[in-house]
CHARMM-style PDB file with segment names, atoms N, HN, CA, C and O in Angstrom:
ATOM      1  N   MET     1      86.240  27.353  79.986  1.00  0.00      PROA
ATOM      2  CA  MET     1      86.564  26.542  80.663  1.00  0.00      PROA
ATOM      3  C   MET     1      85.343  25.743  80.801  1.00  0.00      PROA
ATOM      4  O   MET     1      85.588  24.539  80.882  1.00  0.00      PROA
ATOM      5  N   LEU     2      84.013  26.077  80.856  1.00  0.00      PROA
ATOM      6  HN  LEU     2      83.815  27.055  80.791  1.00  0.00      PROA
ATOM      7  CA  LEU     2      83.387  24.823  80.797  1.00  0.00      PROA
ATOM      8  C   LEU     2      83.324  23.938  79.792  1.00  0.00      PROA
ATOM      9  O   LEU     2      83.183  22.718  79.884  1.00  0.00      PROA
ATOM     10  N   GLU     3      83.485  24.910  78.370  1.00  0.00      PROA
ATOM     11  HN  GLU     3      83.600  25.900  78.295  1.00  0.00      PROA
ATOM     12  CA  GLU     3      83.603  24.320  77.143  1.00  0.00      PROA
ATOM     13  C   GLU     3      84.318  22.984  77.004  1.00  0.00      PROA
ATOM     14  O   GLU     3      83.944  21.939  76.470  1.00  0.00      PROA
ATOM     15  N   ASP     4      85.692  23.369  77.761  1.00  0.00      PROA
ATOM     16  HN  ASP     4      85.996  24.217  78.194  1.00  0.00      PROA
ATOM     17  CA  ASP     4      86.327  22.120  77.685  1.00  0.00      PROA
ATOM     18  C   ASP     4      86.124  20.699  78.716  1.00  0.00      PROA
ATOM     19  O   ASP     4      86.557  19.571  78.481  1.00  0.00      PROA
ATOM     20  N   ILE     5      85.528  21.037  79.612  1.00  0.00      PROA
ATOM     21  HN  ILE     5      85.176  21.953  79.803  1.00  0.00      PROA
ATOM     22  CA  ILE     5      84.803  19.665  80.326  1.00  0.00      PROA
ATOM     23  C   ILE     5      83.417  19.329  79.769  1.00  0.00      PROA
ATOM     24  O   ILE     5      83.063  18.166  79.960  1.00  0.00      PROA
ATOM     25  N   LEU     6      82.496  20.199  79.059  1.00  0.00      PROA
ATOM     26  HN  LEU     6      82.784  21.144  78.904  1.00  0.00      PROA
ATOM     27  CA  LEU     6      81.687  19.439  78.565  1.00  0.00      PROA
ATOM     28  C   LEU     6      81.353  19.963  76.763  1.00  0.00      PROA
ATOM     29  O   LEU     6      80.414  20.599  76.285  1.00  0.00      PROA
ATOM     30  N   PRO     7      82.466  19.417  76.190  1.00  0.00      PROA
ATOM     31  CA  PRO     7      82.414  19.955  74.980  1.00  0.00      PROA
ATOM     32  C   PRO     7      81.060  19.590  73.776  1.00  0.00      PROA
ATOM     33  O   PRO     7      81.045  19.937  72.595  1.00  0.00      PROA
ATOM     34  N   LEU     8      80.201  18.951  74.372  1.00  0.00      PROA
ATOM     35  HN  LEU     8      80.213  18.670  75.332  1.00  0.00      PROA
ATOM     36  CA  LEU     8      78.997  18.876  73.378  1.00  0.00      PROA
ATOM     37  C   LEU     8      77.923  19.745  73.611  1.00  0.00      PROA
ATOM     38  O   LEU     8      77.025  20.042  72.824  1.00  0.00      PROA
ATOM     39  N   VAL     9      78.113  20.169  74.890  1.00  0.00      PROA
ATOM     40  HN  VAL     9      78.842  19.928  75.529  1.00  0.00      PROA
ATOM     41  CA  VAL     9      77.161  21.562  75.295  1.00  0.00      PROA
ATOM     42  C   VAL     9      77.300  22.637  74.809  1.00  0.00      PROA
ATOM     43  O   VAL     9      78.388  23.188  74.644  1.00  0.00      PROA
ATOM     44  N   ASN    10      75.681  23.312  74.365  1.00  0.00      PROA
ATOM     45  HN  ASN    10      74.797  22.864  74.499  1.00  0.00      PROA
ATOM     46  CA  ASN    10      76.039  24.448  73.939  1.00  0.00      PROA
ATOM     47  C   ASN    10      75.572  25.645  74.698  1.00  0.00      PROA
ATOM     48  O   ASN    10      74.427  26.093  74.766  1.00  0.00      PROA
ATOM     49  N   PHE    11      76.611  26.057  75.225  1.00  0.00      PROA
ATOM     50  HN  PHE    11      77.541  25.694  75.169  1.00  0.00      PROA
ATOM     51  CA  PHE    11      76.577  27.084  76.112  1.00  0.00      PROA
ATOM     52  C   PHE    11      76.314  28.634  75.338  1.00  0.00      PROA
ATOM     53  O   PHE    11      76.478  29.651  76.010  1.00  0.00      PROA
ATOM     54  N   ASP    12      76.114  28.679  74.642  1.00  0.00      PROA
ATOM     55  HN  ASP    12      75.981  27.852  74.095  1.00  0.00      PROA
ATOM     56  CA  ASP    12      75.039  29.805  73.964  1.00  0.00      PROA
ATOM     57  C   ASP    12      73.734  29.469  73.873  1.00  0.00      PROA
ATOM     58  O   ASP    12      73.072  30.120  73.065  1.00  0.00      PROA
ATOM     59  N   SER    13      73.279  28.757  74.395  1.00  0.00      PROA
ATOM     60  HN  SER    13      73.817  28.229  75.052  1.00  0.00      PROA
ATOM     61  CA  SER    13      71.524  28.385  74.309  1.00  0.00      PROA
ATOM     62  C   SER    13      71.121  29.183  75.771  1.00  0.00      PROA
ATOM     63  O   SER    13      71.727  29.439  76.812  1.00  0.00      PROA
ATOM     64  N   ASP    14      69.569  29.456  75.174  1.00  0.00      PROA
ATOM     65  HN  ASP    14      69.076  29.247  74.329  1.00  0.00      PROA
ATOM     66  CA  ASP    14      69.088  29.945  76.186  1.00  0.00      PROA
ATOM     67  C   ASP    14      68.280  28.879  76.999  1.00  0.00      PROA
ATOM     68  O   ASP    14      67.487  29.193  77.887  1.00  0.00      PROA
ATOM     69  N   PHE    15      68.532  27.668  76.641  1.00  0.00      PROA
ATOM     70  HN  PHE    15      69.176  27.413  75.920  1.00  0.00      PROA
ATOM     71  CA  PHE    15      67.775  26.762  77.535  1.00  0.00      PROA
ATOM     72  C   PHE    15      68.647  25.883  78.021  1.00  0.00      PROA
ATOM     73  O   PHE    15      68.315  24.697  78.039  1.00  0.00      PROA
ATOM     74  N   LEU    16      69.894  26.268  78.497  1.00  0.00      PROA
ATOM     75  HN  LEU    16      70.164  27.231  78.482  1.00  0.00      PROA
ATOM     76  CA  LEU    16      71.039  25.380  79.179  1.00  0.00      PROA
ATOM     77  C   LEU    16      70.683  24.417  79.856  1.00  0.00      PROA
ATOM     78  O   LEU    16      71.177  23.295  79.742  1.00  0.00      PROA
ATOM     79  N   PHE    17      69.660  24.766  80.757  1.00  0.00      PROA
ATOM     80  HN  PHE    17      69.259  25.677  80.850  1.00  0.00      PROA
ATOM     81  CA  PHE    17      69.334  23.645  81.765  1.00  0.00      PROA
ATOM     82  C   PHE    17      69.097  22.550  81.154  1.00  0.00      PROA
ATOM     83  O   PHE    17      69.631  21.502  81.518  1.00  0.00      PROA
ATOM     84  N   ALA    18      68.301  22.609  80.178  1.00  0.00      PROA
ATOM     85  HN  ALA    18      67.868  23.460  79.882  1.00  0.00      PROA
ATOM     86  CA  ALA    18      67.487  21.643  79.538  1.00  0.00      PROA
ATOM     87  C   ALA    18      68.523  20.483  78.636  1.00  0.00      PROA
ATOM     88  O   ALA    18      68.319  19.379  78.133  1.00  0.00      PROA
ATOM     89  N   GLU    19      69.807  21.469  78.755  1.00  0.00      PROA
ATOM     90  HN  GLU    19      69.973  22.367  79.164  1.00  0.00      PROA
ATOM     91  CA  GLU    19      71.003  20.554  77.605  1.00  0.00      PROA
ATOM     92  C   GLU    19      71.318  19.615  78.534  1.00  0.00      PROA
ATOM     93  O   GLU    19      71.360  18.468  78.090  1.00  0.00      PROA
ATOM     94  N   LEU    20      71.637  19.803  80.104  1.00  0.00      PROA
ATOM     95  HN  LEU    20      71.603  20.735  80.465  1.00  0.00      PROA
ATOM     96  CA  LEU    20      72.449  19.407  80.866  1.00  0.00      PROA
ATOM     97  C   LEU    20      71.790  18.039  81.429  1.00  0.00      PROA
ATOM     98  O   LEU    20      70.571  17.944  81.576  1.00  0.00      PROA
ATOM     99  N   ASP    21      72.857  16.786  81.791  1.00  0.00      PROA
ATOM    100  HN  ASP    21      73.846  16.863  81.672  1.00  0.00      PROA
ATOM    101  CA  ASP    21      72.263  15.776  82.989  1.00  0.00      PROA
ATOM    102  C   ASP    21      72.826  16.032  84.356  1.00  0.00      PROA
ATOM    103  O   ASP    21      73.211  17.164  84.650  1.00  0.00      PROA
ATOM    104  N   SER    22      72.879  15.210  85.055  1.00  0.00      PROA
ATOM    105  HN  SER    22      72.566  14.291  84.816  1.00  0.00      PROA
ATOM    106  CA  SER    22      72.732  15.329  86.410  1.00  0.00      PROA
ATOM    107  C   SER    22      74.570  15.703  86.669  1.00  0.00      PROA
ATOM    108  O   SER    22      75.058  16.505  87.465  1.00  0.00      PROA
ATOM    109  N   LEU    23      75.164  14.940  85.838  1.00  0.00      PROA
ATOM    110  HN  LEU    23      74.768  14.289  85.191  1.00  0.00      PROA
ATOM    111  CA  LEU    23      76.647  14.889  85.379  1.00  0.00      PROA
ATOM    112  C   LEU    23      77.290  16.123  85.329  1.00  0.00      PROA
ATOM    113  O   LEU    23      78.207  16.590  86.004  1.00  0.00      PROA
ATOM    114  N   GLY    24      76.476  16.670  84.174  1.00  0.00      PROA
ATOM    115  HN  GLY    24      75.731  16.291  83.626  1.00  0.00      PROA
ATOM    116  CA  GLY    24      76.839  17.824  83.807  1.00  0.00      PROA
ATOM    117  C   GLY    24      76.749  19.105  84.432  1.00  0.00      PROA
ATOM    118  O   GLY    24      77.584  19.999  84.297  1.00  0.00      PROA
ATOM    119  N   ILE    25      75.613  19.174  85.184  1.00  0.00      PROA
ATOM    120  HN  ILE    25      74.934  18.448  85.294  1.00  0.00      PROA
ATOM    121  CA  ILE    25      75.394  20.255  86.470  1.00  0.00      PROA
ATOM    122  C   ILE    25      76.533  19.732  87.385  1.00  0.00      PROA
ATOM    123  O   ILE    25      77.474  20.507  87.221  1.00  0.00      PROA
ATOM    124  N   THR    26      76.862  18.794  88.247  1.00  0.00      PROA
ATOM    125  HN  THR    26      76.097  18.164  88.380  1.00  0.00      PROA
ATOM    126  CA  THR    26      77.626  18.373  88.757  1.00  0.00      PROA
ATOM    127  C   THR    26      79.209  18.893  88.617  1.00  0.00      PROA
ATOM    128  O   THR    26      79.940  19.214  89.555  1.00  0.00      PROA
ATOM    129  N   ALA    27      79.567  18.891  87.094  1.00  0.00      PROA
ATOM    130  HN  ALA    27      78.973  18.630  86.332  1.00  0.00      PROA
ATOM    131  CA  ALA    27      80.418  19.232  86.670  1.00  0.00      PROA
ATOM    132  C   ALA    27      80.882  20.496  86.945  1.00  0.00      PROA
ATOM    133  O   ALA    27      81.957  20.822  87.450  1.00  0.00      PROA
ATOM    134  N   ILE    28      79.660  21.408  86.434  1.00  0.00      PROA
ATOM    135  HN  ILE    28      78.787  21.144  86.024  1.00  0.00      PROA
ATOM    136  CA  ILE    28      79.954  22.602  86.224  1.00  0.00      PROA
ATOM    137  C   ILE    28      80.215  23.534  87.563  1.00  0.00      PROA
ATOM    138  O   ILE    28      80.932  24.516  87.755  1.00  0.00      PROA
ATOM    139  N   LEU    29      79.175  22.674  88.528  1.00  0.00      PROA
ATOM    140  HN  LEU    29      78.593  21.876  88.373  1.00  0.00      PROA
ATOM    141  CA  LEU    29      79.157  23.377  90.014  1.00  0.00      PROA
ATOM    142  C   LEU    29      80.475  23.055  90.371  1.00  0.00      PROA
ATOM    143  O   LEU    29      81.017  24.011  90.925  1.00  0.00      PROA
ATOM    144  N   MET    30      81.231  22.017  90.256  1.00  0.00      PROA
ATOM    145  HN  MET    30      80.790  21.240  89.805  1.00  0.00      PROA
ATOM    146  CA  MET    30      82.681  21.408  90.763  1.00  0.00      PROA
ATOM    147  C   MET    30      83.446  23.018  90.632  1.00  0.00      PROA
ATOM    148  O   MET    30      83.650  23.959  91.399  1.00  0.00      PROA
ATOM    149  N   THR    31      83.723  22.693  89.164  1.00  0.00      PROA
ATOM    150  HN  THR    31      83.557  21.929  88.541  1.00  0.00      PROA
ATOM    151  CA  THR    31      84.505  23.773  88.182  1.00  0.00      PROA
ATOM    152  C   THR    31      84.687  25.179  88.689  1.00  0.00      PROA
ATOM    153  O   THR    31      85.756  25.764  88.865  1.00  0.00      PROA
ATOM    154  N   LEU    32      83.069  25.769  88.962  1.00  0.00      PROA
ATOM    155  HN  LEU    32      82.201  25.294  88.819  1.00  0.00      PROA
ATOM    156  CA  LEU    32      83.426  26.859  89.186  1.00  0.00      PROA
ATOM    157  C   LEU    32      83.217  26.823  90.338  1.00  0.00      PROA
ATOM    158  O   LEU    32      83.868  27.817  90.660  1.00  0.00      PROA
ATOM    159  N   SER    33      82.743  26.392  91.398  1.00  0.00      PROA
ATOM    160  HN  SER    33      82.214  25.585  91.136  1.00  0.00      PROA
ATOM    161  CA  SER    33      83.222  26.375  92.825  1.00  0.00      PROA
ATOM    162  C   SER    33      84.611  26.335  92.964  1.00  0.00      PROA
ATOM    163  O   SER    33      85.059  26.705  94.050  1.00  0.00      PROA
ATOM    164  N   LYS    34      85.396  25.962  92.089  1.00  0.00      PROA
ATOM    165  HN  LYS    34      85.032  25.662  91.208  1.00  0.00      PROA
ATOM    166  CA  LYS    34      87.068  25.606  92.500  1.00  0.00      PROA
ATOM    167  C   LYS    34      87.582  26.622  91.798  1.00  0.00      PROA
ATOM    168  O   LYS    34      88.703  26.939  92.198  1.00  0.00      PROA
ATOM    169  N   ALA    35      87.088  27.384  90.705  1.00  0.00      PROA
ATOM    170  HN  ALA    35      86.178  27.127  90.380  1.00  0.00      PROA
ATOM    171  CA  ALA    35      87.710  28.123  90.187  1.00  0.00      PROA
ATOM    172  C   ALA    35      87.693  29.565  90.695  1.00  0.00      PROA
ATOM    173  O   ALA    35      88.675  30.307  90.723  1.00  0.00      PROA
ATOM    174  N   TYR    36      86.657  29.818  91.029  1.00  0.00      PROA
ATOM    175  HN  TYR    36      85.859  29.215  91.006  1.00  0.00      PROA
ATOM    176  CA  TYR    36      86.232  30.987  91.921  1.00  0.00      PROA
ATOM    177  C   TYR    36      86.143  31.286  93.231  1.00  0.00      PROA
ATOM    178  O   TYR    36      85.875  32.398  93.686  1.00  0.00      PROA
ATOM    179  N   GLY    37      86.481  29.785  94.165  1.00  0.00      PROA
ATOM    180  HN  GLY    37      86.699  28.881  93.795  1.00  0.00      PROA
ATOM    181  CA  GLY    37      86.829  29.892  95.098  1.00  0.00      PROA
ATOM    182  C   GLY    37      85.327  30.252  96.017  1.00  0.00      PROA
ATOM    183  O   GLY    37      85.507  31.012  96.969  1.00  0.00      PROA
ATOM    184  N   VAL    38      84.037  29.815  95.818  1.00  0.00      PROA
ATOM    185  HN  VAL    38      83.891  29.198  95.045  1.00  0.00      PROA
ATOM    186  CA  VAL    38      82.757  30.001  95.697  1.00  0.00      PROA
ATOM    187  C   VAL    38      82.349  28.603  96.266  1.00  0.00      PROA
ATOM    188  O   VAL    38      83.025  27.614  95.980  1.00  0.00      PROA
ATOM    189  N   ASP    39      81.198  28.510  97.106  1.00  0.00      PROA
ATOM    190  HN  ASP    39      80.649  29.313  97.338  1.00  0.00      PROA
ATOM    191  CA  ASP    39      80.596  27.317  97.338  1.00  0.00      PROA
ATOM    192  C   ASP    39      79.232  27.197  96.868  1.00  0.00      PROA
ATOM    193  O   ASP    39      78.372  27.834  97.477  1.00  0.00      PROA
ATOM    194  N   LEU    40      78.883  26.443  95.830  1.00  0.00      PROA
ATOM    195  HN  LEU    40      79.581  25.925  95.336  1.00  0.00      PROA
ATOM    196  CA  LEU    40      78.023  26.094  94.792  1.00  0.00      PROA
ATOM    197  C   LEU    40      77.341  24.682  95.382  1.00  0.00      PROA
ATOM    198  O   LEU    40      77.975  23.642  95.562  1.00  0.00      PROA
ATOM    199  N   GLU    41      76.021  24.854  95.624  1.00  0.00      PROA
ATOM    200  HN  GLU    41      75.506  25.699  95.477  1.00  0.00      PROA
ATOM    201  CA  GLU    41      75.330  23.712  95.830  1.00  0.00      PROA
ATOM    202  C   GLU    41      74.108  23.587  95.244  1.00  0.00      PROA
ATOM    203  O   GLU    41      73.432  24.472  94.720  1.00  0.00      PROA
ATOM    204  N   SER    42      73.740  21.781  95.438  1.00  0.00      PROA
ATOM    205  HN  SER    42      74.289  21.063  95.864  1.00  0.00      PROA
ATOM    206  CA  SER    42      72.792  21.402  95.035  1.00  0.00      PROA
ATOM    207  C   SER    42      71.105  22.726  95.024  1.00  0.00      PROA
ATOM    208  O   SER    42      70.099  22.768  94.315  1.00  0.00      PROA
ATOM    209  N   THR    43      71.464  23.338  95.865  1.00  0.00      PROA
ATOM    210  HN  THR    43      72.281  23.304  96.441  1.00  0.00      PROA
ATOM    211  CA  THR    43      70.369  23.944  95.817  1.00  0.00      PROA
ATOM    212  C   THR    43      70.326  25.476  95.000  1.00  0.00      PROA
ATOM    213  O   THR    43      69.296  26.146  94.938  1.00  0.00      PROA
ATOM    214  N   ASP    44      71.363  25.806  94.517  1.00  0.00      PROA
ATOM    215  HN  ASP    44      72.200  25.261  94.567  1.00  0.00      PROA
ATOM    216  CA  ASP    44      71.917  26.734  93.697  1.00  0.00      PROA
ATOM    217  C   ASP    44      71.152  26.281  91.971  1.00  0.00      PROA
ATOM    218  O   ASP    44      70.818  27.008  91.036  1.00  0.00      PROA
ATOM    219  N   VAL    45      71.099  24.709  92.155  1.00  0.00      PROA
ATOM    220  HN  VAL    45      71.370  24.118  92.915  1.00  0.00      PROA
ATOM    221  CA  VAL    45      70.437  24.349  90.867  1.00  0.00      PROA
ATOM    222  C   VAL    45      68.952  24.361  90.223  1.00  0.00      PROA
ATOM    223  O   VAL    45      68.172  23.413  90.142  1.00  0.00      PROA
ATOM    224  N   THR    46      68.768  25.747  89.769  1.00  0.00      PROA
ATOM    225  HN  THR    46      69.401  26.518  89.835  1.00  0.00      PROA
ATOM    226  CA  THR    46      67.581  25.905  89.220  1.00  0.00      PROA
ATOM    227  C   THR    46      67.509  26.019  87.860  1.00  0.00      PROA
ATOM    228  O   THR    46      68.619  25.981  87.329  1.00  0.00      PROA
ATOM    229  N   PRO    47      66.456  26.164  87.010  1.00  0.00      PROA
ATOM    230  CA  PRO    47      66.169  26.845  85.798  1.00  0.00      PROA
ATOM    231  C   PRO    47      66.877  28.037  85.940  1.00  0.00      PROA
ATOM    232  O   PRO    47      67.915  28.095  85.281  1.00  0.00      PROA
ATOM    233  N   LYS    48      66.637  28.850  86.517  1.00  0.00      PROA
ATOM    234  HN  LYS    48      65.794  28.803  87.053  1.00  0.00      PROA
ATOM    235  CA  LYS    48      66.779  29.961  86.502  1.00  0.00      PROA
ATOM    236  C   LYS    48      68.113  30.256  86.149  1.00  0.00      PROA
ATOM    237  O   LYS    48      68.504  30.785  85.109  1.00  0.00      PROA
ATOM    238  N   ASN    49      69.089  29.678  87.576  1.00  0.00      PROA
ATOM    239  HN  ASN    49      68.770  29.248  88.421  1.00  0.00      PROA
ATOM    240  CA  ASN    49      70.419  29.984  87.522  1.00  0.00      PROA
ATOM    241  C   ASN    49      71.155  29.101  86.327  1.00  0.00      PROA
ATOM    242  O   ASN    49      72.306  29.450  86.065  1.00  0.00      PROA
ATOM    243  N   PHE    50      70.692  28.174  85.701  1.00  0.00      PROA
ATOM    244  HN  PHE    50      69.757  27.891  85.913  1.00  0.00      PROA
ATOM    245  CA  PHE    50      71.073  27.268  84.635  1.00  0.00      PROA
ATOM    246  C   PHE    50      70.365  27.867  83.458  1.00  0.00      PROA
ATOM    247  O   PHE    50      70.003  27.188  82.498  1.00  0.00      PROA
ATOM    248  N   LYS    51      70.177  29.176  83.563  1.00  0.00      PROA
ATOM    249  HN  LYS    51      70.472  29.727  84.344  1.00  0.00      PROA
ATOM    250  CA  LYS    51      68.936  28.924  82.163  1.00  0.00      PROA
ATOM    251  C   LYS    51      69.751  29.199  80.893  1.00  0.00      PROA
ATOM    252  O   LYS    51      69.384  28.791  79.792  1.00  0.00      PROA
ATOM    253  N   ASN    52      71.479  30.291  81.194  1.00  0.00      PROA
ATOM    254  HN  ASN    52      71.777  30.623  82.089  1.00  0.00      PROA
ATOM    255  CA  ASN    52      72.254  30.671  79.878  1.00  0.00      PROA
ATOM    256  C   ASN    52      73.812  30.718  81.011  1.00  0.00      PROA
ATOM    257  O   ASN    52      73.962  30.381  82.185  1.00  0.00      PROA
ATOM    258  N   LEU    53      74.552  31.169  80.214  1.00  0.00      PROA
ATOM    259  HN  LEU    53      74.430  31.443  79.260  1.00  0.00      PROA
ATOM    260  CA  LEU    53      75.965  31.351  80.149  1.00  0.00      PROA
ATOM    261  C   LEU    53      75.979  32.642  81.431  1.00  0.00      PROA
ATOM    262  O   LEU    53      76.580  32.682  82.504  1.00  0.00      PROA
ATOM    263  N   ASN    54      75.112  33.545  80.823  1.00  0.00      PROA
ATOM    264  HN  ASN    54      74.624  33.512  79.951  1.00  0.00      PROA
ATOM    265  CA  ASN    54      74.765  34.806  81.793  1.00  0.00      PROA
ATOM    266  C   ASN    54      74.421  34.668  83.464  1.00  0.00      PROA
ATOM    267  O   ASN    54      74.788  35.237  84.493  1.00  0.00      PROA
ATOM    268  N   SER    55      73.383  33.435  83.051  1.00  0.00      PROA
ATOM    269  HN  SER    55      73.085  32.973  82.216  1.00  0.00      PROA
ATOM    270  CA  SER    55      72.808  33.245  84.538  1.00  0.00      PROA
ATOM    271  C   SER    55      73.930  32.589  85.458  1.00  0.00      PROA
ATOM    272  O   SER    55      73.825  32.801  86.666  1.00  0.00      PROA
ATOM    273  N   LEU    56      74.825  31.937  85.080  1.00  0.00      PROA
ATOM    274  HN  LEU    56      74.911  31.764  84.098  1.00  0.00      PROA
ATOM    275  CA  LEU    56      75.620  31.210  85.545  1.00  0.00      PROA
ATOM    276  C   LEU    56      76.609  32.499  86.061  1.00  0.00      PROA
ATOM    277  O   LEU    56      76.914  32.404  87.250  1.00  0.00      PROA
ATOM    278  N   VAL    57      77.002  33.350  85.553  1.00  0.00      PROA
ATOM    279  HN  VAL    57      76.754  33.427  84.587  1.00  0.00      PROA
ATOM    280  CA  VAL    57      78.113  34.350  85.719  1.00  0.00      PROA
ATOM    281  C   VAL    57      77.026  34.948  86.609  1.00  0.00      PROA
ATOM    282  O   VAL    57      77.240  34.515  87.741  1.00  0.00      PROA
ATOM    283  N   GLU    58      75.967  35.739  86.611  1.00  0.00      PROA
ATOM    284  HN  GLU    58      75.793  36.091  85.691  1.00  0.00      PROA
ATOM    285  CA  GLU    58      75.577  36.177  88.127  1.00  0.00      PROA
ATOM    286  C   GLU    58      75.210  35.309  89.012  1.00  0.00      PROA
ATOM    287  O   GLU    58      74.955  35.661  90.163  1.00  0.00      PROA
ATOM    288  N   LEU    59      75.141  34.262  88.678  1.00  0.00      PROA
ATOM    289  HN  LEU    59      75.348  33.976  87.742  1.00  0.00      PROA
ATOM    290  CA  LEU    59      75.308  33.025  90.597  1.00  0.00      PROA
ATOM    291  C   LEU    59      76.767  33.000  90.898  1.00  0.00      PROA
ATOM    292  O   LEU    59      76.936  32.761  92.094  1.00  0.00      PROA
ATOM    293  N   VAL    60      77.944  33.171  90.207  1.00  0.00      PROA
ATOM    294  HN  VAL    60      77.806  33.365  89.236  1.00  0.00      PROA
ATOM    295  CA  VAL    60      78.834  32.844  90.403  1.00  0.00      PROA
ATOM    296  C   VAL    60      79.313  34.662  91.100  1.00  0.00      PROA
ATOM    297  O   VAL    60      80.280  34.868  91.834  1.00  0.00      PROA
ATOM    298  N   LYS    61      78.622  35.416  90.750  1.00  0.00      PROA
ATOM    299  HN  LYS    61      77.836  35.248  90.154  1.00  0.00      PROA
ATOM    300  CA  LYS    61      78.920  36.919  91.172  1.00  0.00      PROA
ATOM    301  C   LYS    61      78.172  37.000  92.462  1.00  0.00      PROA
ATOM    302  O   LYS    61      78.755  37.636  93.340  1.00  0.00      PROA
ATOM    303  N   SER    62      76.781  36.396  92.830  1.00  0.00      PROA
ATOM    304  HN  SER    62      76.308  35.879  92.117  1.00  0.00      PROA
ATOM    305  CA  SER    62      76.233  36.665  93.987  1.00  0.00      PROA
ATOM    306  C   SER    62      76.896  35.827  94.937  1.00  0.00      PROA
ATOM    307  O   SER    62      77.036  36.223  96.094  1.00  0.00      PROA
ATOM    308  N   LYS    63      77.255  34.875  94.624  1.00  0.00      PROA
ATOM    309  HN  LYS    63      77.141  34.553  93.684  1.00  0.00      PROA
ATOM    310  CA  LYS    63      78.243  33.970  95.639  1.00  0.00      PROA
ATOM    311  C   LYS    63      79.424  34.514  96.211  1.00  0.00      PROA
ATOM    312  O   LYS    63      79.623  34.439  97.424  1.00  0.00      PROA
ATOM    313  N   GLN    64      80.386  35.169  95.268  1.00  0.00      PROA
ATOM    314  HN  GLN    64      80.224  35.230  94.283  1.00  0.00      PROA
ATOM    315  CA  GLN    64      81.579  35.725  95.499  1.00  0.00      PROA
ATOM    316  C   GLN    64      81.277  37.467  96.522  1.00  0.00      PROA
ATOM    317  O   GLN    64      82.099  38.173  97.106  1.00  0.00      PROA
ATOM    318  N   ASN    65      79.961  37.609  96.372  1.00  0.00      PROA
ATOM    319  HN  ASN    65      79.293  37.035  95.897  1.00  0.00      PROA
ATOM    320  CA  ASN    65      79.495  39.033  97.025  1.00  0.00      PROA
ATOM    321  C   ASN    65      79.137  38.337  98.007  1.00  0.00      PROA
ATOM    322  O   ASN    65      79.904  38.698  98.899  1.00  0.00      PROA
ATOM    323  N   GLN    66      78.128  37.188  98.627  1.00  0.00      PROA
ATOM    324  HN  GLN    66      77.505  36.894  97.902  1.00  0.00      PROA
ATOM    325  CA  GLN    66      78.357  36.655  99.880  1.00  0.00      PROA
ATOM    326  C   GLN    66      79.284  36.363 100.590  1.00  0.00      PROA
ATOM    327  O   GLN    66      79.169  36.540 101.802  1.00  0.00      PROA
ATOM    328  N   GLY    67      80.372  35.876 100.094  1.00  0.00      PROA
ATOM    329  HN  GLY    67      80.466  35.732  99.108  1.00  0.00      PROA
ATOM    330  CA  GLY    67      81.660  35.709 100.953  1.00  0.00      PROA
ATOM    331  C   GLY    67      82.347  36.737 101.151  1.00  0.00      PROA
ATOM    332  OT1 GLY    67      83.377  36.672 101.822  1.00  0.00      PROA
TER     333      GLY     67
END
């Protein structure tokens, strides 16, 4: 799903945060929020949460568990 909106980003990277600009980060937040019904905010944008694809999955899971 994310590769469709950001085809030039290497989502297999362990340095995902370094590959993204502000528009890419915003696109990810909006896409994941809508797809999984969670509220992702700018405070969720940290190098830890955006380290790699697995860390994004964990972020979404934690938000789902909070709601």
